[in-house]
Backbone bond lengths (Angstrom), bond angles and torsions (degrees), N, CA, C in turn:
res aa  C-N    CA-C-N  psi(-1)  N-CA   C-N-CA  omega(-1)  CA-C   N-CA-C  phi
1 M - - - 1.457 - - 1.521 110.99 -
2 K 1.347 116.56 -45.63 1.464 120.46 179.69 1.520 110.79 -63.20
3 L 1.349 116.91 -36.80 1.453 121.41 -179.87 1.530 110.77 -64.96
4 V 1.321 117.64 -40.66 1.461 121.99 177.68 1.527 110.36 -62.87
5 A 1.326 116.92 -43.75 1.466 120.90 178.79 1.524 110.77 -63.31
6 L 1.324 117.56 -39.32 1.460 121.43 178.95 1.528 110.95 -64.30
7 F 1.342 117.33 -44.98 1.465 120.71 178.12 1.522 111.94 -64.37
8 T 1.334 116.48 -38.65 1.469 120.47 178.15 1.518 110.50 -63.47
9 L 1.329 117.34 -45.34 1.456 121.48 178.46 1.525 111.00 -62.38
10 A 1.316 117.43 -42.60 1.468 121.39 178.96 1.526 110.78 -63.79
11 A 1.317 117.57 -40.30 1.464 121.10 179.44 1.522 110.80 -65.88
12 L 1.324 117.67 -42.98 1.467 120.47 178.12 1.516 111.07 -63.59
13 S 1.318 117.83 -39.08 1.464 121.58 178.99 1.518 110.62 -65.30
14 A 1.323 117.08 -37.33 1.459 120.41 -179.30 1.528 111.37 -66.60
15 W 1.319 117.86 -31.78 1.458 121.15 -177.91 1.524 112.71 -88.81
16 A 1.306 118.03 -14.99 1.462 121.21 -177.40 1.528 109.88 -70.75
17 E 1.301 115.21 142.88 1.461 122.45 176.40 1.529 109.22 -68.00
18 D 1.317 116.45 144.04 1.459 120.62 176.19 1.528 108.70 -76.68
19 I 1.325 116.61 111.28 1.461 122.22 -176.47 1.528 111.15 -87.27
20 A 1.336 117.03 -26.64 1.467 121.00 -177.36 1.529 110.85 -58.60
21 G 1.344 115.04 141.80 1.460 120.42 177.54 1.512 112.13 122.98
22 K 1.333 114.84 -169.82 1.463 120.94 -175.60 1.529 111.20 -99.11
23 W 1.345 113.61 137.02 1.457 122.71 -178.65 1.522 108.71 -132.91
24 K 1.319 116.65 150.06 1.465 121.88 175.57 1.524 107.12 -125.94
25 A 1.351 115.86 130.53 1.467 120.49 -176.97 1.524 110.38 -135.83
26 T 1.327 114.79 156.01 1.466 121.11 176.93 1.516 109.50 -131.12
27 A 1.343 114.41 156.42 1.466 122.19 176.03 1.520 107.78 -146.00
28 D 1.319 115.88 151.52 1.462 120.35 174.22 1.510 108.84 -79.90
29 G 1.335 116.83 123.63 1.458 122.49 179.76 1.516 111.12 -113.87
30 P 1.316 117.35 178.23 1.468 121.04 -178.31 1.537 113.63 -64.98
31 N 1.344 115.73 -22.93 1.465 119.41 179.94 1.525 112.06 -115.56
32 G 1.330 117.49 25.57 1.460 121.68 -179.42 1.512 111.93 113.58
33 T 1.323 115.56 -163.61 1.458 121.72 -176.76 1.527 111.23 -73.37
34 M 1.341 115.45 132.14 1.455 122.14 174.83 1.521 107.77 -102.86
35 E 1.329 116.36 144.34 1.452 121.80 179.84 1.526 109.74 -125.98
36 R 1.325 115.74 138.92 1.464 120.67 -179.70 1.525 108.31 -145.06
37 T 1.332 116.65 138.38 1.457 121.05 173.01 1.520 108.13 -107.15
38 F 1.317 115.73 147.45 1.455 123.59 179.76 1.515 108.51 -125.21
39 D 1.311 117.77 136.57 1.459 123.27 173.44 1.526 106.22 -121.19
40 F 1.341 115.24 95.73 1.455 121.73 -174.68 1.523 112.01 -89.28
41 K 1.312 115.83 139.72 1.457 123.40 171.48 1.526 106.61 -122.37
42 V 1.333 116.33 135.12 1.454 121.36 -176.88 1.523 109.69 -125.51
43 E 1.333 115.81 128.26 1.462 123.00 172.67 1.521 106.73 -128.79
44 G 1.320 116.14 103.12 1.460 120.30 -175.37 1.520 108.84 64.71
45 S 1.333 117.04 -120.06 1.469 120.17 179.04 1.530 111.71 -99.61
46 K 1.345 117.23 3.58 1.460 120.97 -178.57 1.531 110.75 -90.72
47 L 1.327 115.32 129.80 1.461 122.26 178.60 1.526 108.40 -111.03
48 S 1.330 116.85 131.65 1.458 121.93 176.76 1.525 108.06 -142.34
49 G 1.317 116.76 -172.71 1.452 121.28 178.35 1.507 111.17 130.58
50 E 1.341 115.28 -152.78 1.459 119.88 178.17 1.523 110.17 -148.23
51 T 1.310 114.13 166.18 1.451 121.31 -179.17 1.528 108.36 -140.51
52 V 1.328 115.86 150.02 1.457 121.16 -177.49 1.523 109.08 -135.45
53 S 1.348 115.06 136.59 1.463 120.29 171.61 1.520 108.14 -133.46
54 S 1.323 115.99 153.55 1.470 119.82 178.40 1.523 110.30 -68.90
55 F 1.320 117.82 -24.42 1.462 122.05 -177.68 1.536 112.40 -81.91
56 A 1.365 115.96 -45.89 1.469 119.32 -172.66 1.525 113.41 -114.14
57 G 1.318 118.85 1.67 1.457 121.37 179.15 1.512 113.51 74.63
58 K 1.355 115.86 -152.98 1.457 122.84 -174.92 1.521 111.00 -91.95
59 S 1.338 115.44 139.22 1.463 122.17 177.21 1.520 109.45 -136.16
60 T 1.314 115.89 148.35 1.461 122.20 176.49 1.522 109.76 -89.84
61 I 1.321 115.83 136.11 1.467 121.74 177.38 1.526 108.48 -80.87
62 T 1.344 116.51 125.85 1.458 121.87 178.75 1.524 108.78 -126.86
63 E 1.324 115.15 167.41 1.467 122.02 176.40 1.528 111.86 51.59
64 G 1.334 116.37 32.76 1.465 120.62 -176.66 1.509 113.26 -83.04
65 K 1.327 115.34 142.58 1.455 121.74 -179.19 1.528 109.12 -144.82
66 V 1.332 115.65 139.69 1.464 122.60 176.40 1.520 108.05 -120.82
67 T 1.322 115.66 130.53 1.456 122.00 174.01 1.526 106.62 -133.11
68 G 1.339 116.84 103.72 1.462 120.05 -175.17 1.518 109.54 62.53
69 N 1.330 117.08 -120.87 1.466 122.64 178.86 1.524 112.21 -95.69
70 D 1.325 117.69 1.37 1.463 121.88 -178.34 1.521 110.52 -95.50
71 L 1.336 116.00 144.20 1.453 120.58 178.08 1.510 110.58 -140.44
72 T 1.328 115.68 149.87 1.462 123.13 174.75 1.523 107.51 -140.31
73 F 1.326 116.36 146.66 1.455 120.75 176.77 1.517 109.92 -166.84
74 T 1.328 115.06 170.21 1.458 122.19 179.34 1.522 108.82 -129.68
75 I 1.333 116.12 146.82 1.461 121.51 170.20 1.530 107.55 -131.01
76 V 1.311 116.15 161.45 1.463 121.89 173.79 1.519 106.92 -117.31
77 V 1.340 116.06 125.05 1.466 121.17 176.70 1.522 108.23 -114.61
78 E 1.316 115.00 153.27 1.453 120.05 176.50 1.523 108.23 -115.12
79 I 1.333 115.25 119.82 1.462 122.00 -179.39 1.516 107.87 -124.82
80 Q 1.312 115.69 118.84 1.463 122.73 -179.16 1.530 111.51 51.50
81 G 1.338 115.33 44.29 1.458 120.79 177.30 1.517 115.61 80.20
82 E 1.306 117.72 -2.85 1.477 122.65 -179.73 1.526 109.93 -104.08
83 K 1.344 116.76 130.59 1.459 120.81 175.60 1.520 109.60 -86.43
84 L 1.327 114.70 137.84 1.455 121.28 -175.14 1.526 109.08 -135.72
85 N 1.342 117.36 126.58 1.461 122.02 174.25 1.520 109.09 -80.03
86 V 1.328 115.85 130.68 1.460 121.73 177.39 1.523 106.91 -121.07
87 T 1.334 116.99 123.13 1.459 121.27 178.34 1.518 109.65 -102.06
88 Y 1.308 115.75 141.05 1.464 123.10 179.00 1.510 109.35 -123.03
89 K 1.326 115.78 145.25 1.462 121.84 169.28 1.514 106.76 -145.23
90 G 1.328 116.21 147.59 1.456 117.87 -178.55 1.509 113.29 -179.39
91 T 1.344 114.03 -167.64 1.453 121.53 -178.84 1.527 109.94 -138.87
92 V 1.319 113.89 155.79 1.459 122.01 174.69 1.509 106.86 -123.00
93 S 1.346 116.21 132.83 1.456 120.53 179.24 1.522 109.54 -158.47
94 G 1.319 116.21 131.96 1.458 120.76 175.94 1.523 113.60 59.45
95 G 1.328 117.74 35.06 1.456 121.21 179.74 1.514 114.10 76.09
96 K 1.317 116.63 10.08 1.467 122.02 178.47 1.517 109.44 -117.23
97 I 1.335 115.77 151.73 1.456 121.21 178.95 1.521 109.15 -126.65
98 K 1.321 116.13 138.78 1.460 123.21 174.51 1.513 107.28 -128.05
99 L 1.336 116.24 124.77 1.457 121.84 -177.69 1.518 110.27 -131.36
100 T 1.311 115.76 150.17 1.457 122.52 169.82 1.521 106.40 -118.76
101 S 1.334 116.22 126.33 1.459 119.63 176.39 1.523 108.83 -110.24
102 E 1.338 115.48 148.42 1.466 120.80 -179.90 1.521 108.57 -139.90
103 A 1.329 114.46 130.92 1.470 120.85 176.57 1.513 108.53 -155.38
104 A 1.308 115.99 131.44 1.471 122.80 175.94 1.530 112.51 49.21
105 G 1.338 116.06 40.63 1.458 120.19 177.45 1.517 115.25 82.28
106 N 1.313 118.36 -0.78 1.469 122.35 178.17 1.518 110.04 -103.28
107 T 1.334 115.92 136.02 1.458 121.71 -179.72 1.523 109.04 -122.05
108 F 1.341 115.44 137.53 1.466 120.72 178.22 1.524 108.82 -130.82
109 E 1.323 115.95 142.04 1.461 123.05 178.11 1.528 108.10 -102.55
110 W 1.331 116.64 120.11 1.456 123.65 -177.79 1.526 109.36 -107.58
111 T 1.323 116.76 140.48 1.455 122.45 171.57 1.512 108.00 -132.52
112 G 1.321 116.44 144.95 1.454 119.10 -179.24 1.504 112.48 -167.82
113 Q 1.328 113.62 -169.80 1.452 120.41 -178.56 1.512 111.12 -149.51
114 R 1.311 115.03 167.33 1.454 121.60 179.21 1.525 108.94 -66.17
115 M 1.318 115.82 141.25 1.472 121.20 178.91 1.528 109.53 -86.59
């Protein structure tokens, strides 16, 4: 039984997209297009790294998790002196990334690609 589970896990890992590395994504915001870069690091199912936007600067990726091609993580941004948790969830496929971010009741759809 354990051997079957090990082979299944290995097969899923082989088919999963490589999420590690640099990505650039955009989303439509209230004042036009927003741009953000992500530098993902993956160790097993743990996702870490950092992200940078011209609007909110650099943030550290926390609480990150990778399951196959799916990823989730949180960042903290500071806007006008207020800290705000932003949660992301999404998928990577064919060198493309799709993410949904949510913070303070606002949701944004991000699309991007590997840099």
